PARONU-784787 format. One record per residue (C-alpha): residue in three letters; x, y, z. Coordinates in nm, 3 decimals. Each point is the difference from the previous one (the first is absolute). Example, Ala and Ser with C-alpha at 12.3 -4.5 7.8 and 13.67 -1.06 7.14 Angstrom:
BEGIN
@type=Ala, X=1.230, Y=-0.450, Z=0.780;
@type=Ser, X=0.137, Y=0.344, Z=-0.066;
//
This chain:
BEGIN
@type=Met, X=-1.630, Y=-1.735, Z=-1.784;
@type=Thr, X=-0.214, Y=-0.224, Z=0.242;
@type=Glu, X=-0.351, Y=0.135, Z=-0.105;
@type=Arg, X=0.133, Y=0.025, Z=-0.398;
@type=Thr, X=0.064, Y=-0.413, Z=0.026;
@type=Glu, X=-0.309, Y=-0.076, Z=0.165;
@type=Thr, X=-0.202, Y=0.210, Z=-0.258;
@type=Ala, X=0.200, Y=-0.160, Z=-0.288;
@type=Ala, X=-0.080, Y=-0.379, Z=0.105;
@type=Pro, X=-0.273, Y=-0.207, Z=-0.009;
@type=Ala, X=-0.218, Y=-0.066, Z=0.298;
@type=Ala, X=0.089, Y=-0.387, Z=0.049;
@type=Ala, X=0.361, Y=0.154, Z=0.001;
@type=Ala, X=0.003, Y=0.189, Z=0.256;
@type=Pro, X=0.235, Y=-0.078, Z=0.320;
@type=Pro, X=-0.185, Y=-0.105, Z=0.305;
@type=Ala, X=-0.080, Y=0.269, Z=0.222;
@type=Asp, X=0.222, Y=-0.140, Z=0.296;
@type=Arg, X=0.307, Y=0.048, Z=-0.194;
@type=Pro, X=0.113, Y=0.339, Z=-0.134;
@type=Thr, X=0.065, Y=0.079, Z=-0.418;
@type=Pro, X=0.403, Y=-0.064, Z=-0.045;
@type=Val, X=0.154, Y=0.336, Z=-0.072;
@type=Ser, X=0.195, Y=0.005, Z=-0.340;
@type=Pro, X=0.364, Y=0.054, Z=0.027;
@type=Ala, X=0.114, Y=0.384, Z=-0.170;
@type=Pro, X=0.128, Y=-0.048, Z=-0.402;
@type=Ala, X=0.389, Y=-0.030, Z=-0.003;
@type=Gly, X=0.149, Y=0.324, Z=0.004;
@type=Ala, X=-0.323, Y=0.172, Z=0.147;
@type=Pro, X=0.073, Y=0.268, Z=0.263;
@type=Ala, X=-0.043, Y=-0.211, Z=0.364;
@type=His, X=-0.218, Y=0.358, Z=0.122;
@type=Lys, X=-0.105, Y=0.345, Z=-0.119;
@type=Gly, X=0.000, Y=0.287, Z=0.206;
@type=Ala, X=0.340, Y=0.022, Z=0.178;
@type=Gly, X=0.183, Y=0.058, Z=-0.311;
@type=Ala, X=-0.052, Y=-0.272, Z=-0.219;
@type=Pro, X=-0.067, Y=0.104, Z=-0.356;
@type=Gly, X=-0.365, Y=-0.010, Z=-0.114;
@type=Asn, X=-0.094, Y=-0.182, Z=-0.354;
@type=Gly, X=0.359, Y=0.073, Z=-0.138;
@type=Asn, X=-0.163, Y=0.387, Z=-0.075;
@type=Gly, X=0.331, Y=0.204, Z=0.090;
@type=Arg, X=0.075, Y=0.214, Z=0.200;
@type=Trp, X=-0.311, Y=0.258, Z=-0.028;
@type=Ser, X=-0.248, Y=-0.284, Z=0.027;
@type=Gly, X=-0.088, Y=-0.294, Z=0.193;
@type=Asp, X=0.064, Y=-0.055, Z=0.394;
@type=Ala, X=0.383, Y=0.116, Z=-0.038;
@type=Gly, X=-0.099, Y=0.290, Z=-0.227;
@type=Glu, X=-0.226, Y=0.087, Z=0.297;
@type=Ser, X=0.230, Y=0.016, Z=0.265;
@type=Phe, X=0.254, Y=0.205, Z=-0.223;
@type=Arg, X=-0.269, Y=0.295, Z=-0.071;
@type=Arg, X=-0.093, Y=0.003, Z=0.331;
@type=Asn, X=0.353, Y=0.031, Z=0.150;
@type=Leu, X=0.039, Y=0.247, Z=-0.307;
@type=Gly, X=-0.296, Y=0.216, Z=0.126;
@type=Leu, X=0.156, Y=0.017, Z=0.372;
@type=Val, X=0.322, Y=0.098, Z=-0.122;
@type=Gly, X=-0.213, Y=0.275, Z=-0.164;
@type=Val, X=-0.185, Y=0.071, Z=0.277;
@type=Leu, X=0.377, Y=0.085, Z=0.213;
@type=Val, X=0.117, Y=0.226, Z=-0.308;
@type=Val, X=-0.330, Y=0.208, Z=0.070;
@type=Leu, X=0.077, Y=0.046, Z=0.364;
@type=Ile, X=0.345, Y=0.076, Z=-0.051;
@type=Ile, X=-0.146, Y=0.267, Z=-0.302;
@type=Ile, X=-0.236, Y=0.093, Z=0.317;
@type=Gly, X=0.296, Y=0.033, Z=0.226;
@type=Ile, X=0.216, Y=0.230, Z=-0.240;
@type=Ile, X=-0.266, Y=0.247, Z=-0.100;
@type=Thr, X=-0.074, Y=0.024, Z=0.357;
@type=Arg, X=0.311, Y=0.029, Z=0.217;
@type=Pro, X=0.278, Y=0.100, Z=-0.298;
@type=Asp, X=0.239, Y=0.119, Z=0.237;
@type=Leu, X=0.008, Y=-0.327, Z=0.142;
@type=Tyr, X=0.010, Y=-0.167, Z=-0.333;
@type=Gly, X=0.289, Y=0.193, Z=-0.077;
@type=Asp, X=0.290, Y=-0.143, Z=0.177;
@type=Met, X=0.097, Y=-0.322, Z=-0.145;
@type=Asn, X=0.139, Y=-0.120, Z=0.340;
@type=Trp, X=-0.344, Y=0.057, Z=0.147;
@type=Val, X=-0.172, Y=-0.242, Z=-0.256;
@type=Gly, X=0.255, Y=-0.267, Z=0.072;
@type=Asp, X=-0.060, Y=0.027, Z=0.339;
@type=Asn, X=-0.376, Y=0.022, Z=-0.011;
@type=Ile, X=-0.026, Y=-0.303, Z=-0.215;
@type=Met, X=0.216, Y=-0.194, Z=0.241;
@type=Ser, X=-0.259, Y=0.152, Z=0.231;
@type=Ile, X=-0.309, Y=-0.125, Z=-0.111;
@type=Leu, X=0.137, Y=-0.373, Z=-0.031;
@type=Thr, X=0.128, Y=0.039, Z=0.303;
@type=Leu, X=-0.354, Y=0.098, Z=0.122;
@type=Ala, X=-0.168, Y=-0.291, Z=-0.229;
@type=Ser, X=0.254, Y=-0.273, Z=0.163;
@type=Val, X=-0.226, Y=-0.161, Z=0.278;
@type=Val, X=-0.325, Y=0.044, Z=-0.147;
@type=Gly, X=0.155, Y=-0.150, Z=-0.355;
@type=Val, X=0.176, Y=-0.305, Z=0.206;
@type=Val, X=-0.388, Y=-0.055, Z=0.133;
@type=Thr, X=-0.163, Y=0.092, Z=-0.342;
@type=Val, X=0.183, Y=-0.311, Z=-0.118;
@type=Gly, X=-0.131, Y=-0.267, Z=0.241;
@type=Met, X=-0.331, Y=0.155, Z=-0.083;
@type=Thr, X=-0.015, Y=-0.004, Z=-0.307;
@type=Phe, X=0.059, Y=-0.403, Z=-0.008;
@type=Val, X=-0.266, Y=-0.002, Z=0.254;
@type=Ile, X=-0.262, Y=0.167, Z=-0.259;
@type=Ile, X=0.119, Y=-0.183, Z=-0.302;
@type=Gly, X=-0.072, Y=-0.303, Z=0.232;
@type=Gly, X=-0.360, Y=0.083, Z=0.099;
@type=Gly, X=0.070, Y=0.109, Z=0.300;
@type=Ile, X=0.041, Y=0.342, Z=0.195;
@type=Asp, X=0.203, Y=0.101, Z=0.307;
@type=Leu, X=-0.131, Y=0.265, Z=0.242;
@type=Ser, X=0.235, Y=-0.084, Z=0.242;
@type=Val, X=0.366, Y=0.107, Z=-0.155;
@type=Gly, X=0.046, Y=0.297, Z=0.203;
@type=Ala, X=-0.114, Y=-0.168, Z=0.332;
@type=Ile, X=0.290, Y=-0.290, Z=-0.070;
@type=Val, X=0.259, Y=0.279, Z=-0.079;
@type=Ala, X=-0.112, Y=0.141, Z=0.313;
@type=Leu, X=0.043, Y=-0.328, Z=0.169;
@type=Ala, X=0.293, Y=-0.091, Z=-0.132;
@type=Gly, X=0.152, Y=0.315, Z=0.053;
@type=Val, X=-0.041, Y=0.019, Z=0.373;
@type=Trp, X=0.096, Y=-0.378, Z=0.032;
@type=Ser, X=0.317, Y=0.075, Z=-0.163;
@type=Thr, X=0.080, Y=0.300, Z=0.267;
@type=Thr, X=-0.116, Y=-0.169, Z=0.289;
@type=Val, X=0.358, Y=0.005, Z=0.210;
@type=Ala, X=0.040, Y=-0.333, Z=0.030;
@type=Thr, X=0.008, Y=-0.053, Z=-0.376;
@type=Gln, X=0.232, Y=0.304, Z=-0.036;
@type=Ser, X=0.211, Y=-0.194, Z=0.176;
@type=Tyr, X=0.065, Y=-0.263, Z=-0.251;
@type=Gly, X=0.147, Y=0.298, Z=-0.191;
@type=Ala, X=-0.131, Y=0.114, Z=-0.383;
@type=Gly, X=-0.018, Y=-0.372, Z=-0.150;
@type=Gly, X=-0.254, Y=-0.088, Z=0.301;
@type=Met, X=-0.184, Y=0.324, Z=-0.068;
@type=Ile, X=-0.054, Y=-0.078, Z=-0.401;
@type=Phe, X=-0.085, Y=-0.398, Z=0.092;
@type=Thr, X=-0.243, Y=0.074, Z=0.266;
@type=Ala, X=-0.167, Y=0.238, Z=-0.234;
@type=Ile, X=-0.041, Y=-0.171, Z=-0.290;
@type=Val, X=-0.090, Y=-0.353, Z=0.274;
@type=Val, X=-0.265, Y=0.171, Z=0.164;
@type=Ala, X=-0.146, Y=0.167, Z=-0.372;
@type=Val, X=-0.013, Y=-0.341, Z=-0.163;
@type=Cys, X=-0.180, Y=-0.143, Z=0.286;
@type=Val, X=-0.275, Y=0.267, Z=0.002;
@type=Gly, X=0.005, Y=-0.077, Z=-0.348;
@type=Leu, X=-0.038, Y=-0.359, Z=0.039;
@type=Val, X=-0.269, Y=0.037, Z=0.220;
@type=Asn, X=-0.211, Y=0.203, Z=-0.235;
@type=Gly, X=0.023, Y=-0.221, Z=-0.298;
@type=Phe, X=-0.101, Y=-0.273, Z=0.220;
@type=Leu, X=-0.293, Y=0.121, Z=0.098;
@type=Ile, X=-0.103, Y=0.103, Z=-0.340;
@type=Ser, X=0.116, Y=-0.325, Z=-0.153;
@type=Tyr, X=-0.095, Y=-0.258, Z=0.252;
@type=Gly, X=-0.223, Y=0.196, Z=0.251;
@type=Arg, X=-0.189, Y=0.141, Z=-0.284;
@type=Leu, X=-0.054, Y=0.328, Z=0.118;
@type=Val, X=-0.006, Y=0.308, Z=-0.270;
@type=Pro, X=0.321, Y=0.166, Z=-0.033;
@type=Phe, X=-0.134, Y=0.369, Z=0.104;
@type=Ile, X=-0.147, Y=-0.153, Z=0.291;
@type=Ala, X=0.322, Y=-0.227, Z=0.096;
@type=Thr, X=0.208, Y=0.276, Z=-0.061;
@type=Leu, X=-0.168, Y=0.309, Z=0.176;
@type=Ala, X=-0.017, Y=-0.222, Z=0.305;
@type=Met, X=0.405, Y=-0.051, Z=-0.069;
@type=Leu, X=0.001, Y=0.358, Z=-0.036;
@type=Val, X=-0.169, Y=0.071, Z=0.361;
@type=Ala, X=0.167, Y=-0.291, Z=0.179;
@type=Ala, X=0.339, Y=0.085, Z=-0.160;
@type=Arg, X=-0.010, Y=0.403, Z=0.115;
@type=Gly, X=-0.126, Y=-0.130, Z=0.373;
@type=Leu, X=0.323, Y=-0.263, Z=0.016;
@type=Ala, X=0.214, Y=0.263, Z=-0.107;
@type=Ala, X=-0.156, Y=0.247, Z=0.277;
@type=Glu, X=0.072, Y=-0.269, Z=0.273;
@type=Ile, X=0.341, Y=-0.077, Z=-0.111;
@type=Ser, X=0.095, Y=0.376, Z=-0.024;
@type=Asp, X=-0.221, Y=0.096, Z=0.315;
@type=Lys, X=-0.141, Y=0.244, Z=-0.184;
@type=Gln, X=0.373, Y=0.167, Z=-0.041;
@type=Thr, X=0.199, Y=0.092, Z=-0.262;
@type=Gln, X=0.303, Y=-0.277, Z=0.018;
@type=Val, X=0.333, Y=0.176, Z=-0.151;
@type=Ser, X=0.253, Y=-0.179, Z=-0.248;
@type=Asn, X=0.334, Y=0.027, Z=0.189;
@type=Asn, X=0.174, Y=-0.185, Z=-0.287;
@type=Ala, X=0.230, Y=0.144, Z=-0.224;
@type=Thr, X=-0.048, Y=-0.246, Z=-0.288;
@type=Ile, X=-0.344, Y=0.021, Z=-0.031;
@type=Asn, X=-0.053, Y=0.382, Z=0.047;
@type=Gly, X=0.320, Y=0.010, Z=-0.254;
@type=Ile, X=-0.269, Y=-0.148, Z=-0.246;
@type=Ala, X=-0.165, Y=0.334, Z=-0.082;
@type=Ser, X=0.305, Y=0.227, Z=-0.002;
@type=Asn, X=0.219, Y=-0.154, Z=-0.178;
@type=Asp, X=0.019, Y=-0.032, Z=-0.383;
@type=Ile, X=0.225, Y=-0.172, Z=-0.265;
@type=Leu, X=0.113, Y=0.218, Z=-0.284;
@type=Gly, X=-0.253, Y=0.272, Z=0.122;
@type=Ile, X=-0.279, Y=-0.195, Z=-0.028;
@type=Pro, X=-0.150, Y=-0.080, Z=0.334;
@type=Val, X=0.034, Y=-0.403, Z=0.120;
@type=Leu, X=-0.404, Y=0.030, Z=0.051;
@type=Val, X=-0.032, Y=0.054, Z=-0.373;
@type=Tyr, X=0.215, Y=-0.296, Z=-0.046;
@type=Ile, X=-0.210, Y=-0.198, Z=0.189;
@type=Leu, X=-0.345, Y=0.088, Z=-0.124;
@type=Ala, X=0.217, Y=-0.085, Z=-0.343;
@type=Gly, X=0.100, Y=-0.334, Z=0.106;
@type=Val, X=-0.367, Y=-0.084, Z=0.125;
@type=Val, X=-0.143, Y=0.097, Z=-0.317;
@type=Ala, X=0.229, Y=-0.196, Z=-0.201;
@type=Ala, X=-0.065, Y=-0.299, Z=0.173;
@type=Gly, X=-0.362, Y=0.022, Z=0.010;
@type=Trp, X=0.053, Y=0.036, Z=-0.429;
@type=Val, X=0.166, Y=-0.310, Z=-0.011;
@type=Leu, X=-0.240, Y=-0.169, Z=0.263;
@type=Leu, X=-0.360, Y=0.136, Z=-0.215;
@type=Asn, X=0.188, Y=-0.023, Z=-0.369;
@type=Arg, X=0.263, Y=-0.331, Z=-0.012;
@type=Thr, X=-0.097, Y=-0.249, Z=0.277;
@type=Thr, X=-0.303, Y=-0.184, Z=0.008;
@type=Phe, X=-0.097, Y=0.077, Z=0.378;
@type=Gly, X=-0.086, Y=0.344, Z=-0.262;
@type=Arg, X=-0.214, Y=-0.140, Z=-0.222;
@type=Arg, X=-0.186, Y=-0.203, Z=0.284;
@type=Thr, X=-0.091, Y=0.312, Z=0.166;
@type=Val, X=-0.129, Y=0.098, Z=-0.339;
@type=Ala, X=-0.196, Y=-0.296, Z=-0.058;
@type=Val, X=-0.144, Y=-0.014, Z=0.376;
@type=Gly, X=-0.124, Y=0.371, Z=-0.021;
@type=Gly, X=-0.128, Y=0.008, Z=-0.351;
@type=Asn, X=-0.195, Y=-0.371, Z=0.056;
@type=Pro, X=0.031, Y=-0.162, Z=0.362;
@type=Glu, X=-0.200, Y=-0.306, Z=-0.142;
@type=Ala, X=0.189, Y=-0.018, Z=-0.321;
@type=Ala, X=0.327, Y=0.033, Z=0.194;
@type=Arg, X=-0.131, Y=-0.320, Z=0.197;
@type=Leu, X=-0.072, Y=-0.214, Z=-0.278;
@type=Ala, X=0.335, Y=0.107, Z=-0.159;
@type=Gly, X=0.139, Y=-0.165, Z=0.291;
@type=Ile, X=0.096, Y=0.265, Z=0.163;
@type=Asn, X=-0.025, Y=0.030, Z=0.412;
@type=Val, X=-0.196, Y=0.293, Z=0.075;
@type=Arg, X=-0.001, Y=0.029, Z=0.346;
@type=Arg, X=0.334, Y=-0.072, Z=0.047;
@type=His, X=0.142, Y=0.266, Z=-0.285;
@type=Ser, X=-0.281, Y=0.255, Z=0.166;
@type=Met, X=0.183, Y=0.017, Z=0.343;
@type=Leu, X=0.284, Y=0.008, Z=-0.169;
@type=Leu, X=-0.092, Y=0.309, Z=-0.138;
@type=Tyr, X=-0.085, Y=0.147, Z=0.308;
@type=Ala, X=0.359, Y=-0.110, Z=0.156;
@type=Leu, X=0.176, Y=0.168, Z=-0.267;
@type=Ser, X=-0.196, Y=0.337, Z=0.059;
@type=Gly, X=0.099, Y=-0.100, Z=0.386;
@type=Leu, X=0.393, Y=-0.017, Z=-0.104;
@type=Cys, X=-0.019, Y=0.340, Z=-0.197;
@type=Cys, X=-0.167, Y=0.183, Z=0.329;
@type=Gly, X=0.291, Y=-0.142, Z=0.210;
@type=Ile, X=0.244, Y=0.141, Z=-0.241;
@type=Ala, X=-0.197, Y=0.333, Z=-0.058;
@type=Ala, X=-0.029, Y=-0.019, Z=0.424;
@type=Ile, X=0.422, Y=0.015, Z=0.003;
@type=Met, X=0.017, Y=0.287, Z=-0.238;
@type=Leu, X=-0.243, Y=0.195, Z=0.154;
@type=Thr, X=0.158, Y=-0.045, Z=0.366;
@type=Ala, X=0.307, Y=0.107, Z=-0.190;
@type=Gln, X=-0.169, Y=0.330, Z=-0.135;
@type=Ala, X=-0.144, Y=0.115, Z=0.348;
@type=Asn, X=0.278, Y=-0.175, Z=0.259;
@type=Ser, X=-0.325, Y=-0.132, Z=0.134;
@type=Ala, X=-0.306, Y=-0.237, Z=0.035;
@type=Gln, X=-0.332, Y=0.035, Z=0.144;
@type=Ala, X=-0.364, Y=-0.124, Z=-0.045;
@type=Ala, X=-0.109, Y=0.281, Z=-0.206;
@type=Met, X=0.292, Y=-0.026, Z=-0.263;
@type=Ala, X=-0.110, Y=-0.093, Z=-0.386;
@type=Asn, X=-0.352, Y=0.149, Z=0.070;
@type=Leu, X=-0.185, Y=-0.032, Z=-0.319;
@type=Tyr, X=0.264, Y=-0.181, Z=-0.171;
@type=Glu, X=-0.274, Y=-0.285, Z=-0.126;
@type=Leu, X=-0.226, Y=0.270, Z=-0.197;
@type=Asp, X=0.348, Y=0.141, Z=-0.145;
@type=Ala, X=0.063, Y=-0.316, Z=-0.117;
@type=Ile, X=-0.281, Y=-0.098, Z=-0.130;
@type=Ala, X=-0.043, Y=0.323, Z=-0.184;
@type=Ala, X=0.340, Y=-0.020, Z=-0.150;
@type=Ala, X=-0.110, Y=-0.363, Z=-0.138;
@type=Ile, X=-0.276, Y=0.108, Z=-0.139;
@type=Ile, X=0.139, Y=0.326, Z=-0.164;
@type=Gly, X=0.238, Y=-0.243, Z=-0.179;
@type=Gly, X=-0.234, Y=-0.209, Z=-0.134;
@type=Thr, X=-0.084, Y=-0.270, Z=0.247;
@type=Leu, X=-0.342, Y=-0.162, Z=-0.020;
@type=Leu, X=-0.209, Y=0.019, Z=0.333;
@type=Ser, X=-0.132, Y=-0.322, Z=-0.110;
@type=Gly, X=0.319, Y=-0.192, Z=-0.070;
@type=Gly, X=0.166, Y=-0.155, Z=-0.264;
@type=Arg, X=0.176, Y=0.259, Z=-0.147;
@type=Gly, X=0.264, Y=0.273, Z=0.098;
@type=Thr, X=0.408, Y=0.108, Z=-0.049;
@type=Ile, X=0.245, Y=0.092, Z=0.291;
@type=Val, X=0.128, Y=0.252, Z=-0.239;
@type=Gly, X=-0.361, Y=0.195, Z=-0.002;
@type=Ser, X=0.007, Y=-0.037, Z=0.363;
@type=Leu, X=0.307, Y=0.143, Z=0.048;
@type=Leu, X=-0.115, Y=0.293, Z=-0.239;
@type=Gly, X=-0.319, Y=0.065, Z=0.211;
@type=Val, X=0.229, Y=0.015, Z=0.319;
@type=Ile, X=0.223, Y=0.246, Z=-0.199;
@type=Ile, X=-0.326, Y=0.217, Z=-0.131;
@type=Phe, X=-0.119, Y=0.021, Z=0.388;
@type=Ala, X=0.349, Y=0.095, Z=0.129;
@type=Thr, X=0.010, Y=0.278, Z=-0.285;
@type=Ile, X=-0.297, Y=0.109, Z=0.096;
@type=Thr, X=0.073, Y=0.086, Z=0.367;
@type=Asn, X=0.334, Y=0.160, Z=-0.111;
@type=Leu, X=-0.147, Y=0.218, Z=-0.224;
@type=Phe, X=-0.259, Y=0.129, Z=0.243;
@type=Ala, X=0.226, Y=0.037, Z=0.259;
@type=Ile, X=0.268, Y=0.195, Z=-0.185;
@type=Asn, X=-0.340, Y=0.208, Z=-0.072;
@type=Gly, X=-0.082, Y=0.067, Z=0.320;
@type=Leu, X=-0.342, Y=-0.150, Z=-0.018;
@type=Ser, X=-0.193, Y=-0.186, Z=0.280;
@type=Thr, X=-0.041, Y=-0.399, Z=0.032;
@type=Glu, X=-0.339, Y=0.011, Z=-0.059;
@type=Ala, X=0.008, Y=0.132, Z=-0.316;
@type=Gln, X=0.259, Y=-0.250, Z=-0.074;
@type=Asn, X=-0.201, Y=-0.307, Z=0.112;
@type=Met, X=-0.315, Y=0.116, Z=-0.209;
@type=Val, X=0.231, Y=-0.034, Z=-0.298;
@type=Lys, X=0.097, Y=-0.289, Z=0.080;
@type=Gly, X=-0.339, Y=-0.150, Z=0.028;
@type=Gly, X=-0.116, Y=0.140, Z=-0.356;
@type=Ile, X=0.297, Y=-0.173, Z=-0.147;
@type=Ile, X=-0.109, Y=-0.307, Z=0.179;
@type=Val, X=-0.344, Y=0.042, Z=-0.138;
@type=Ala, X=0.157, Y=0.094, Z=-0.355;
@type=Ala, X=0.200, Y=-0.295, Z=-0.009;
@type=Val, X=-0.278, Y=-0.216, Z=0.084;
@type=Leu, X=-0.190, Y=0.130, Z=-0.263;
@type=Val, X=0.252, Y=-0.026, Z=-0.257;
@type=Gln, X=0.046, Y=-0.390, Z=0.106;
@type=Gln, X=-0.399, Y=-0.046, Z=-0.068;
@type=Phe, X=0.048, Y=0.112, Z=-0.389;
@type=Arg, X=0.343, Y=-0.094, Z=-0.074;
@type=Phe, X=-0.070, Y=-0.426, Z=0.121;
@type=Lys, X=-0.380, Y=0.032, Z=-0.122;
@type=Ser, X=-0.094, Y=0.288, Z=-0.248;
@type=Leu, X=0.334, Y=0.010, Z=-0.178;
@type=Thr, X=0.056, Y=-0.381, Z=0.000;
@type=Gln, X=-0.369, Y=-0.096, Z=-0.152;
@type=Leu, X=0.067, Y=0.306, Z=-0.277;
@type=Leu, X=0.354, Y=-0.135, Z=-0.113;
@type=Ala, X=-0.189, Y=-0.390, Z=-0.010;
@type=Arg, X=-0.278, Y=0.164, Z=-0.225;
@type=Asn, X=0.259, Y=0.164, Z=-0.190;
@type=Lys, X=0.207, Y=-0.328, Z=-0.075;
@type=Leu, X=-0.295, Y=-0.197, Z=-0.085;
@type=Ser, X=-0.132, Y=0.233, Z=-0.271;
@type=Ser, X=0.350, Y=0.036, Z=-0.140;
@type=Thr, X=0.023, Y=-0.378, Z=-0.018;
@type=Asn, X=-0.333, Y=-0.025, Z=-0.199;
//
C-alpha cells in the first residue's frame, strides 16, 4: 500500500524521509485479516482464503478415509469387529492427545512467523519438576500448577530472547532444547520419577461416557485455540505479525510483545501436555517427549500452516496430528517396523510442503488470471 501511494503521488508531495507513510484503514465491513478462516473476496466456500482452508481440511479428511480403507483391506479380521473399531478409534485419539495439545501451541508460533524446537524439552522439564517429592507433597493442584508455571516461564524466556534479544527463533529454541533437557536431567538426577498421585494418574486411566479424559482435554485445548485464533484480536494480530511484521508494527501492534506472548502460549500447551504425559506413564523423566517438536511441526505443516507464517488453522493441525496417529496405529496392527513408519511420515511431510507451494502460488495465480479474463 505504501509503494502504491508513493508511486501515484507527485514527487513534490512525497512525505519527508523521516516520517513514515500513513497506512490507510481498511474499508468498513472488510475482513480484519485473511488466512485464519476469514472470508476471501466474497467468492464463497470453494474459493478465496476461507475456501482454501475448507478444501485443505476436506483433503485431509480424504486422507484419513484412505488410511481407514487401507486398514480394512490389510486387516479385515480386526475391522470386522465393531467393538474393536470403537476401541481403536479411542486409542488413536488418545495417542494423538498429548502431541495434539503441543501442536496447538506450535501452530500459533508458526503462524506468528516463529518456530519452537524446544517444546519436547519443555514438556520433559515441566513433567520432571512437577513430579519431585517436594512438589507432589502439595497434591494434584500443586503438580498441575508447577508444570504450567514452569512451562510458561520457559516459553517467556524463549520469547524474550527472540523478541528483545534479537536471536533467530531456530537458534534460541535450539539452545533452550539443550538447556531444558540438561536441567531436567539435573533435577531428576537422571532417574525416572514416579508419580504417586492417584488424581494425576487417573487422568489417563479414567473416561467419561466411554471417552478418555485425555481426549476431552485435547478437545478443550483445540476449541480454545480455535476461538483464540479466529474470534479474538489476539488471533488477528498473530496472523498480521506472521504475514508482515513491519506492516503490523505500522498498524500499531507491539510486534515484540506479541511474539513473546506466542511463545508463552506454546509453553502453556507444553505444561498441559506434561501433566497428560505424566499421567500416561505414571512417571516423568528427562528423556520424555523426545522429538515431540518434530511431530508438532510436521502436524502443523500437514494441516496447512505455512512455515513462512501468516496462515494456518487449528482444525487443520488437529487433522494432521490424527493422520500421523492413524499411520502409527496402522503400522502397529500390521506389525510393520518403526523405521518404515518414519520414512512414510517423511514422505508425507515433503508432499505436504510441495502441495502448499502449488496451492498458495501456482493455483492462486491461476485463479487470479481466470478472474481477470472473465471481467474483461
